[in-house]
C-alpha positions in Angstrom: 0.0 0.0 0.0 1.4 3.4 -1.0 0.7 6.5 1.2 1.1 10.0 -0.1 2.6 11.5 3.1 6.1 10.2 2.8 5.9 7.9 5.8 4.6 4.5 6.7 1.6 5.7 8.7 -1.8 5.1 7.2 -2.9 8.6 7.9 -1.5 12.1 7.5 0.4 12.4 10.8 1.0 15.7 12.5 4.3 14.7 14.1 5.8 13.8 10.7 4.6 17.1 9.3 6.3 19.0 12.1 9.5 17.1 11.8 9.7 17.9 8.1 8.8 21.6 8.8 11.4 22.3 11.5 15.0 21.3 12.1 14.6 21.1 15.9 12.1 19.9 18.4 9.1 22.2 18.9 7.2 22.4 22.2 3.9 24.1 22.8 3.8 26.1 26.1 0.2 26.8 27.3 -0.7 30.2 28.7 -3.9 31.5 30.2 -4.3 35.1 29.4 -7.6 35.5 31.3 -9.9 35.5 28.3 -13.6 34.6 28.4 -16.2 33.6 25.8 -19.3 35.3 24.5 -21.5 32.4 25.8 -20.1 33.0 29.3 -20.1 36.7 29.7 -23.7 37.3 28.6 -23.0 38.6 25.2 -24.5 35.5 23.6 -25.3 33.4 26.7 -24.2 32.2 30.1 -22.6 29.1 31.5 -20.3 28.4 28.5 -20.3 25.1 26.6 -22.0 22.3 28.5 -19.0 20.0 28.3 -16.3 22.6 29.1 -14.0 22.6 32.2 -10.7 24.3 31.4 -9.0 22.6 34.3 -8.8 19.5 32.1 -6.0 21.0 30.1 -4.4 23.9 32.0 -1.0 22.8 33.3 0.2 23.7 36.8 2.0 26.9 35.8 -1.0 28.4 33.9 -2.9 31.1 35.8 -4.3 34.4 34.5 -2.9 36.2 37.6 0.6 35.5 36.3 1.9 37.5 33.4 2.3 35.9 30.0 6.1 36.1 30.4 6.0 34.4 33.8 3.8 31.5 32.5 6.0 31.0 29.5 9.2 31.1 31.5 7.9 28.5 34.0 6.7 26.3 31.1 10.0 26.6 29.3 11.9 25.8 32.6 9.8 22.7 33.0 10.3 21.3 29.5 13.9 22.3 29.2 14.7 19.8 31.9 13.4 17.1 29.6 14.8 18.3 26.3 17.9 20.4 25.9 17.4 21.6 22.3 14.0 23.0 21.2 12.0 26.0 20.2 8.6 27.0 21.5 5.1 28.0 20.4 3.1 30.0 22.9 -0.2 28.2 23.1 -3.1 30.6 24.1 -5.4 27.8 25.0 -8.0 28.7 27.7 -11.3 29.9 26.5 -11.5 32.2 23.4 -8.2 33.8 22.7 -9.2 36.3 20.1 -12.1 37.6 22.2 -10.8 41.1 23.1 -10.0 44.4 21.5 -7.2 44.3 19.0 -4.8 46.4 21.2 -5.2 43.9 24.0 -4.5 41.0 21.6 -1.4 42.7 20.3 0.0 43.3 23.8 -0.5 39.6 24.8 0.8 38.1 21.5 3.8 40.4 21.2 4.8 39.9 24.8 4.8 36.1 24.1 6.8 36.5 20.9 9.4 38.7 22.6 10.7 35.8 24.7 13.9 34.0 23.6 13.1 30.8 21.8 9.5 31.5 21.1 9.0 31.2 17.3 5.3 31.5 17.0 1.8 31.3 18.5 -1.0 28.8 18.7 -4.3 30.6 19.2 -7.4 28.6 20.2 -10.7 30.4 19.7 -14.3 30.3 18.5 -15.3 30.9 14.9 -17.5 33.8 15.9 -14.6 35.6 17.7 -12.6 36.7 14.7 -12.9 39.4 12.1 -10.8 40.9 9.3 -9.0 43.3 11.6 -7.7 40.4 13.8 -6.9 38.2 10.9 -5.1 41.0 9.1 -2.9 41.4 12.2 -2.2 37.7 12.4 -1.4 37.7 8.7 1.2 40.4 9.5 2.7 38.3 12.3 2.8 35.2 10.0 5.3 37.0 7.8 7.9 36.6 10.7 6.5 33.9 13.0 4.8 30.5 12.8 1.1 31.4 13.5 -1.6 28.8 14.1 -5.3 29.6 14.7 -7.5 26.8 16.0 -11.2 27.0 15.7 -13.6 25.0 17.9 -16.0 23.7 15.2 -17.2 20.8 17.4 -20.1 19.7 15.2 -21.6 20.5 11.8 -25.1 20.3 13.2 -26.7 23.6 14.3 -29.1 21.6 16.5 -26.2 19.9 18.3 -24.4 23.2 18.7 -27.5 24.7 20.3 -27.8 21.8 22.6 -24.3 22.2 23.9 -24.7 26.0 24.3 -22.0 26.9 21.8 -24.1 30.0 20.8 -22.7 30.0 17.3 -23.7 28.2 14.1 -21.9 25.9 11.7 -22.2 28.7 9.1 -20.1 30.9 11.5 -17.5 28.1 11.3 -17.5 28.1 7.5 -17.2 31.9 7.4 -14.3 32.0 9.8 -12.4 29.4 7.9 -12.9 31.2 4.6 -11.9 34.5 6.2 -8.7 32.8 7.4 -7.5 31.1 4.2 -4.7 32.4 1.9 -3.2 34.6 4.7 -0.1 32.5 5.5 -1.8 31.6 8.8 -1.9 27.8 9.7 -5.5 26.9 10.4 -6.7 24.0 12.5 -10.1 22.9 13.8 -11.4 20.9 16.8 -14.2 18.4 16.3 -15.9 16.3 19.0 -17.1 12.8 18.2 -20.1 11.5 20.0 -21.9 14.7 21.1 -25.6 14.5 22.1 -27.6 14.9 18.9 -24.9 13.6 16.6 -25.5 10.0 15.7 -22.6 7.9 14.5 -23.9 8.0 11.0 -24.1 11.8 11.2 -20.5 11.9 12.5 -19.4 10.0 9.4 -21.3 12.5 7.2 -19.6 15.4 9.1 -16.2 13.9 8.1 -17.2 14.4 4.5 -18.5 17.9 5.2 -15.4 19.2 7.0 -13.2 17.7 4.3 -14.5 20.3 1.9 -13.4 23.2 4.2 -10.2 25.2 4.0 -8.1 24.2 7.0 -4.8 22.3 7.6 -4.9 20.4 10.9 -7.6 18.5 12.7 -7.9 17.6 16.4 -10.4 15.0 17.2 -11.9 14.5 20.7 -14.1 11.7 22.0 -17.0 13.1 24.1 -16.0 13.0 27.8 -18.2 13.8 30.8 -16.1 16.1 33.1 -16.8 17.0 36.7 -18.0 20.6 37.3 -19.7 20.9 33.9 -23.4 21.4 32.9 -23.1 18.2 30.9 -22.1 16.3 34.1 -25.4 17.3 35.7 -27.3 16.3 32.6 -25.5 12.9 32.6 -26.3 12.2 36.2 -30.0 12.9 35.6 -30.3 11.1 32.2 -27.3 8.9 31.3 -29.4 7.1 28.7 -29.3 10.3 26.6 -25.5 9.8 26.1 -24.1 7.2 23.6 -20.5 7.1 24.9 -17.9 5.0 23.2 -16.1 2.2 24.7 -12.3 2.3 23.9 -12.7 -0.6 21.3 -15.8 1.1 19.7 -14.0 4.4 19.4 -10.8 2.9 17.9 -12.8 1.2 15.2 -15.1 4.2 14.6 -12.3 6.8 14.4 -10.7 4.7 11.6 -14.1 4.8 9.7 -14.1 8.6 10.3 -10.6 8.9 8.9 -11.5 6.9 5.8 -13.9 9.7 4.8 -11.5 12.5 5.5 -9.7 14.5 2.8 -6.2 12.9 2.8 -4.6 16.4 2.7 -5.9 17.1 6.2 -3.2 16.6 8.9 -4.5 14.7 11.9 -3.0 16.2 15.0 -4.9 14.3 17.5 -7.3 11.3 17.6 -8.4 11.5 21.3 -8.3 13.7 24.4 -7.1 12.5 27.8 -8.6 14.3 30.8 -7.2 14.1 34.3 -8.6 11.0 36.1 -9.7 13.1 39.1 -12.0 15.0 36.8 -13.2 12.4 34.3 -16.6 10.8 35.0 -17.1 8.8 31.8 -16.1 7.0 29.6 -13.6 5.2 31.7 -11.2 3.3 29.4 -9.3 1.3 32.0 -6.5 3.7 32.4 -5.4 3.6 28.8 -3.1 6.5 27.9 -3.2 8.6 24.7 -0.2 6.9 23.1 -1.7 3.5 23.8 -5.0 4.4 22.1 -3.1 5.9 19.2 -1.0 2.7 18.8 -4.3 0.7 18.8 -5.7 3.0 16.2 -2.7 2.5 13.9 -3.0 -1.2 14.3 -6.7 -1.0 13.5 -5.9 0.7 10.2 -3.7 -2.3 9.3 -6.2 -4.9 10.5 -8.8 -3.3 8.2 -6.3 -2.8 5.4 -7.4 0.9 5.1 -6.1 4.4 5.3 -7.2 8.1 5.6 -9.1 9.2 2.6 -9.9 5.7 1.3 -13.6 6.7 0.7 -13.0 10.5 0.2 -14.7 11.9 -2.8 -13.6 15.2 -4.2 
Protein backbone atom coordinates (compact mmCIF):
# COMPACT_ATOMS: atom_id res chain seq x y z
CA UNK A 1 0.00 0.00 0.00
CA UNK A 2 1.37 3.40 -0.98
CA UNK A 3 0.67 6.45 1.15
CA UNK A 4 1.14 9.97 -0.14
CA UNK A 5 2.57 11.47 3.06
CA UNK A 6 6.13 10.19 2.78
CA UNK A 7 5.90 7.89 5.82
CA UNK A 8 4.60 4.46 6.73
CA UNK A 9 1.58 5.69 8.68
CA UNK A 10 -1.85 5.07 7.15
CA UNK A 11 -2.88 8.64 7.92
CA UNK A 12 -1.46 12.14 7.48
CA UNK A 13 0.37 12.39 10.81
CA UNK A 14 1.05 15.73 12.49
CA UNK A 15 4.34 14.71 14.11
CA UNK A 16 5.77 13.80 10.71
CA UNK A 17 4.60 17.11 9.27
CA UNK A 18 6.28 19.02 12.12
CA UNK A 19 9.53 17.07 11.81
CA UNK A 20 9.66 17.92 8.13
CA UNK A 21 8.82 21.56 8.83
CA UNK A 22 11.40 22.30 11.54
CA UNK A 23 15.02 21.31 12.07
CA UNK A 24 14.62 21.11 15.85
CA UNK A 25 12.10 19.90 18.41
CA UNK A 26 9.08 22.19 18.89
CA UNK A 27 7.22 22.37 22.21
CA UNK A 28 3.90 24.12 22.81
CA UNK A 29 3.78 26.07 26.07
CA UNK A 30 0.24 26.78 27.28
CA UNK A 31 -0.65 30.20 28.66
CA UNK A 32 -3.86 31.47 30.24
CA UNK A 33 -4.34 35.15 29.41
CA UNK A 34 -7.63 35.48 31.27
CA UNK A 35 -9.93 35.53 28.25
CA UNK A 36 -13.59 34.57 28.43
CA UNK A 37 -16.20 33.58 25.82
CA UNK A 38 -19.34 35.27 24.47
CA UNK A 39 -21.46 32.36 25.75
CA UNK A 40 -20.08 32.97 29.26
CA UNK A 41 -20.09 36.74 29.73
CA UNK A 42 -23.69 37.31 28.64
CA UNK A 43 -22.97 38.63 25.15
CA UNK A 44 -24.54 35.50 23.64
CA UNK A 45 -25.30 33.43 26.71
CA UNK A 46 -24.21 32.24 30.12
CA UNK A 47 -22.57 29.12 31.46
CA UNK A 48 -20.29 28.36 28.52
CA UNK A 49 -20.30 25.12 26.56
CA UNK A 50 -22.00 22.34 28.51
CA UNK A 51 -18.97 20.03 28.26
CA UNK A 52 -16.29 22.61 29.14
CA UNK A 53 -14.03 22.62 32.18
CA UNK A 54 -10.73 24.33 31.35
CA UNK A 55 -9.04 22.63 34.31
CA UNK A 56 -8.81 19.52 32.14
CA UNK A 57 -5.99 20.98 30.06
CA UNK A 58 -4.45 23.91 31.96
CA UNK A 59 -1.01 22.84 33.26
CA UNK A 60 0.17 23.71 36.77
CA UNK A 61 2.00 26.89 35.76
CA UNK A 62 -0.99 28.44 33.94
CA UNK A 63 -2.91 31.08 35.81
CA UNK A 64 -4.29 34.40 34.52
CA UNK A 65 -2.93 36.21 37.60
CA UNK A 66 0.56 35.51 36.28
CA UNK A 67 1.94 37.51 33.37
CA UNK A 68 2.34 35.92 29.96
CA UNK A 69 6.10 36.11 30.42
CA UNK A 70 5.99 34.39 33.81
CA UNK A 71 3.81 31.53 32.54
CA UNK A 72 6.01 30.98 29.52
CA UNK A 73 9.22 31.09 31.52
CA UNK A 74 7.86 28.53 33.98
CA UNK A 75 6.71 26.30 31.15
CA UNK A 76 10.03 26.60 29.33
CA UNK A 77 11.91 25.80 32.56
CA UNK A 78 9.80 22.67 33.01
CA UNK A 79 10.27 21.34 29.47
CA UNK A 80 13.94 22.32 29.20
CA UNK A 81 14.68 19.79 31.95
CA UNK A 82 13.43 17.06 29.62
CA UNK A 83 14.77 18.34 26.29
CA UNK A 84 17.89 20.44 25.91
CA UNK A 85 17.40 21.65 22.34
CA UNK A 86 14.05 22.97 21.24
CA UNK A 87 12.01 25.99 20.20
CA UNK A 88 8.62 27.02 21.54
CA UNK A 89 5.15 27.99 20.42
CA UNK A 90 3.14 30.03 22.93
CA UNK A 91 -0.22 28.25 23.13
CA UNK A 92 -3.07 30.60 24.05
CA UNK A 93 -5.40 27.79 25.03
CA UNK A 94 -7.95 28.65 27.73
CA UNK A 95 -11.31 29.92 26.50
CA UNK A 96 -11.53 32.18 23.38
CA UNK A 97 -8.17 33.80 22.72
CA UNK A 98 -9.22 36.34 20.10
CA UNK A 99 -12.14 37.60 22.19
CA UNK A 100 -10.79 41.05 23.05
CA UNK A 101 -10.00 44.40 21.50
CA UNK A 102 -7.18 44.30 18.97
CA UNK A 103 -4.82 46.37 21.16
CA UNK A 104 -5.22 43.85 23.99
CA UNK A 105 -4.47 40.99 21.62
CA UNK A 106 -1.41 42.75 20.28
CA UNK A 107 -0.01 43.29 23.78
CA UNK A 108 -0.48 39.65 24.77
CA UNK A 109 0.78 38.12 21.54
CA UNK A 110 3.79 40.40 21.20
CA UNK A 111 4.79 39.86 24.82
CA UNK A 112 4.85 36.12 24.12
CA UNK A 113 6.81 36.53 20.90
CA UNK A 114 9.41 38.71 22.62
CA UNK A 115 10.73 35.78 24.67
CA UNK A 116 13.89 34.04 23.57
CA UNK A 117 13.15 30.77 21.83
CA UNK A 118 9.47 31.51 21.09
CA UNK A 119 9.04 31.24 17.33
CA UNK A 120 5.28 31.51 17.04
CA UNK A 121 1.79 31.30 18.48
CA UNK A 122 -1.03 28.78 18.68
CA UNK A 123 -4.31 30.61 19.24
CA UNK A 124 -7.41 28.64 20.24
CA UNK A 125 -10.69 30.44 19.68
CA UNK A 126 -14.28 30.28 18.52
CA UNK A 127 -15.28 30.88 14.89
CA UNK A 128 -17.52 33.79 15.91
CA UNK A 129 -14.64 35.59 17.66
CA UNK A 130 -12.57 36.66 14.66
CA UNK A 131 -12.89 39.43 12.13
CA UNK A 132 -10.82 40.87 9.31
CA UNK A 133 -8.96 43.27 11.61
CA UNK A 134 -7.73 40.44 13.84
CA UNK A 135 -6.89 38.19 10.90
CA UNK A 136 -5.07 41.02 9.11
CA UNK A 137 -2.89 41.41 12.20
CA UNK A 138 -2.22 37.66 12.43
CA UNK A 139 -1.38 37.66 8.73
CA UNK A 140 1.18 40.36 9.45
CA UNK A 141 2.68 38.29 12.29
CA UNK A 142 2.78 35.23 10.05
CA UNK A 143 5.32 36.98 7.83
CA UNK A 144 7.86 36.60 10.67
CA UNK A 145 6.50 33.89 12.98
CA UNK A 146 4.75 30.53 12.82
CA UNK A 147 1.10 31.36 13.54
CA UNK A 148 -1.63 28.76 14.07
CA UNK A 149 -5.26 29.61 14.74
CA UNK A 150 -7.46 26.76 16.00
CA UNK A 151 -11.23 27.00 15.71
CA UNK A 152 -13.60 25.00 17.87
CA UNK A 153 -16.01 23.68 15.23
CA UNK A 154 -17.17 20.75 17.43
CA UNK A 155 -20.09 19.73 15.18
CA UNK A 156 -21.57 20.46 11.77
CA UNK A 157 -25.10 20.34 13.18
CA UNK A 158 -26.70 23.58 14.33
CA UNK A 159 -29.14 21.61 16.48
CA UNK A 160 -26.24 19.94 18.30
CA UNK A 161 -24.35 23.23 18.67
CA UNK A 162 -27.45 24.74 20.26
CA UNK A 163 -27.83 21.76 22.59
CA UNK A 164 -24.28 22.17 23.93
CA UNK A 165 -24.70 25.96 24.27
CA UNK A 166 -22.01 26.90 21.75
CA UNK A 167 -24.08 29.96 20.78
CA UNK A 168 -22.67 29.98 17.26
CA UNK A 169 -23.68 28.18 14.09
CA UNK A 170 -21.88 25.91 11.66
CA UNK A 171 -22.24 28.73 9.14
CA UNK A 172 -20.12 30.86 11.49
CA UNK A 173 -17.45 28.15 11.32
CA UNK A 174 -17.46 28.11 7.53
CA UNK A 175 -17.25 31.90 7.43
CA UNK A 176 -14.28 32.02 9.83
CA UNK A 177 -12.37 29.38 7.88
CA UNK A 178 -12.92 31.18 4.61
CA UNK A 179 -11.86 34.49 6.15
CA UNK A 180 -8.68 32.84 7.41
CA UNK A 181 -7.50 31.14 4.23
CA UNK A 182 -4.72 32.39 1.95
CA UNK A 183 -3.17 34.57 4.65
CA UNK A 184 -0.10 32.53 5.53
CA UNK A 185 -1.78 31.56 8.81
CA UNK A 186 -1.89 27.85 9.65
CA UNK A 187 -5.51 26.92 10.38
CA UNK A 188 -6.75 24.03 12.49
CA UNK A 189 -10.11 22.87 13.79
CA UNK A 190 -11.40 20.89 16.77
CA UNK A 191 -14.22 18.37 16.33
CA UNK A 192 -15.91 16.28 19.04
CA UNK A 193 -17.08 12.77 18.16
CA UNK A 194 -20.13 11.55 20.05
CA UNK A 195 -21.94 14.72 21.09
CA UNK A 196 -25.61 14.48 22.07
CA UNK A 197 -27.62 14.86 18.90
CA UNK A 198 -24.89 13.64 16.56
CA UNK A 199 -25.50 10.00 15.70
CA UNK A 200 -22.58 7.89 14.54
CA UNK A 201 -23.94 8.02 10.99
CA UNK A 202 -24.07 11.82 11.22
CA UNK A 203 -20.49 11.93 12.54
CA UNK A 204 -19.36 10.04 9.43
CA UNK A 205 -21.27 12.48 7.24
CA UNK A 206 -19.59 15.36 9.07
CA UNK A 207 -16.20 13.90 8.13
CA UNK A 208 -17.21 14.41 4.51
CA UNK A 209 -18.52 17.92 5.18
CA UNK A 210 -15.41 19.20 6.97
CA UNK A 211 -13.24 17.65 4.27
CA UNK A 212 -14.46 20.34 1.90
CA UNK A 213 -13.44 23.20 4.20
CA UNK A 214 -10.18 25.22 4.02
CA UNK A 215 -8.06 24.16 6.99
CA UNK A 216 -4.82 22.30 7.56
CA UNK A 217 -4.89 20.38 10.86
CA UNK A 218 -7.59 18.47 12.73
CA UNK A 219 -7.88 17.64 16.42
CA UNK A 220 -10.45 14.96 17.18
CA UNK A 221 -11.86 14.45 20.67
CA UNK A 222 -14.12 11.73 21.99
CA UNK A 223 -16.96 13.09 24.11
CA UNK A 224 -16.02 13.00 27.78
CA UNK A 225 -18.16 13.81 30.80
CA UNK A 226 -16.12 16.07 33.08
CA UNK A 227 -16.80 17.02 36.69
CA UNK A 228 -17.96 20.58 37.26
CA UNK A 229 -19.73 20.92 33.90
CA UNK A 230 -23.36 21.37 32.94
CA UNK A 231 -23.08 18.16 30.95
CA UNK A 232 -22.06 16.26 34.08
CA UNK A 233 -25.36 17.29 35.68
CA UNK A 234 -27.27 16.26 32.55
CA UNK A 235 -25.47 12.91 32.56
CA UNK A 236 -26.28 12.25 36.22
CA UNK A 237 -29.98 12.88 35.56
CA UNK A 238 -30.33 11.09 32.21
CA UNK A 239 -27.33 8.90 31.33
CA UNK A 240 -29.44 7.10 28.73
CA UNK A 241 -29.28 10.26 26.55
CA UNK A 242 -25.54 9.79 26.06
CA UNK A 243 -24.13 7.21 23.65
CA UNK A 244 -20.54 7.12 24.90
CA UNK A 245 -17.93 5.02 23.15
CA UNK A 246 -16.05 2.17 24.73
CA UNK A 247 -12.35 2.25 23.86
CA UNK A 248 -12.73 -0.57 21.31
CA UNK A 249 -15.75 1.08 19.72
CA UNK A 250 -13.98 4.40 19.41
CA UNK A 251 -10.81 2.88 17.93
CA UNK A 252 -12.84 1.22 15.18
CA UNK A 253 -15.08 4.24 14.64
CA UNK A 254 -12.32 6.83 14.35
CA UNK A 255 -10.73 4.71 11.60
CA UNK A 256 -14.05 4.84 9.74
CA UNK A 257 -14.09 8.60 10.27
CA UNK A 258 -10.56 8.95 8.87
CA UNK A 259 -11.46 6.87 5.81
CA UNK A 260 -13.87 9.65 4.81
CA UNK A 261 -11.49 12.53 5.46
CA UNK A 262 -9.67 14.46 2.80
CA UNK A 263 -6.18 12.88 2.79
CA UNK A 264 -4.62 16.37 2.73
CA UNK A 265 -5.92 17.06 6.24
CA UNK A 266 -3.20 16.59 8.87
CA UNK A 267 -4.53 14.68 11.88
CA UNK A 268 -2.98 16.23 14.97
CA UNK A 269 -4.95 14.27 17.54
CA UNK A 270 -7.34 11.33 17.62
CA UNK A 271 -8.39 11.52 21.27
CA UNK A 272 -8.32 13.67 24.37
CA UNK A 273 -7.10 12.48 27.76
CA UNK A 274 -8.61 14.27 30.77
CA UNK A 275 -7.23 14.05 34.32
CA UNK A 276 -8.58 10.97 36.08
CA UNK A 277 -9.71 13.05 39.06
CA UNK A 278 -12.04 15.04 36.77
CA UNK A 279 -13.21 12.36 34.33
CA UNK A 280 -16.63 10.80 34.99
CA UNK A 281 -17.08 8.85 31.76
CA UNK A 282 -16.15 7.05 29.59
CA UNK A 283 -13.58 5.17 31.65
CA UNK A 284 -11.20 3.29 29.39
CA UNK A 285 -9.31 1.26 31.95
CA UNK A 286 -6.48 3.72 32.39
CA UNK A 287 -5.36 3.59 28.76
CA UNK A 288 -3.09 6.51 27.89
CA UNK A 289 -3.23 8.62 24.73
CA UNK A 290 -0.22 6.94 23.15
CA UNK A 291 -1.67 3.48 23.84
CA UNK A 292 -4.96 4.36 22.14
CA UNK A 293 -3.11 5.86 19.17
CA UNK A 294 -1.05 2.68 18.76
CA UNK A 295 -4.27 0.65 18.78
CA UNK A 296 -5.75 2.99 16.15
CA UNK A 297 -2.69 2.51 13.95
CA UNK A 298 -3.03 -1.24 14.35
CA UNK A 299 -6.73 -1.04 13.46
CA UNK A 300 -5.88 0.69 10.18
CA UNK A 301 -3.65 -2.27 9.34
CA UNK A 302 -6.21 -4.87 10.46
CA UNK A 303 -8.82 -3.27 8.20
CA UNK A 304 -6.30 -2.76 5.38
CA UNK A 305 -7.40 0.86 5.13
CA UNK A 306 -6.11 4.43 5.27
CA UNK A 307 -7.15 8.06 5.62
CA UNK A 308 -9.11 9.20 2.59
CA UNK A 309 -9.91 5.72 1.28
CA UNK A 310 -13.55 6.73 0.71
CA UNK A 311 -12.96 10.45 0.25
CA UNK A 312 -14.71 11.87 -2.80
CA UNK A 313 -13.59 15.19 -4.20
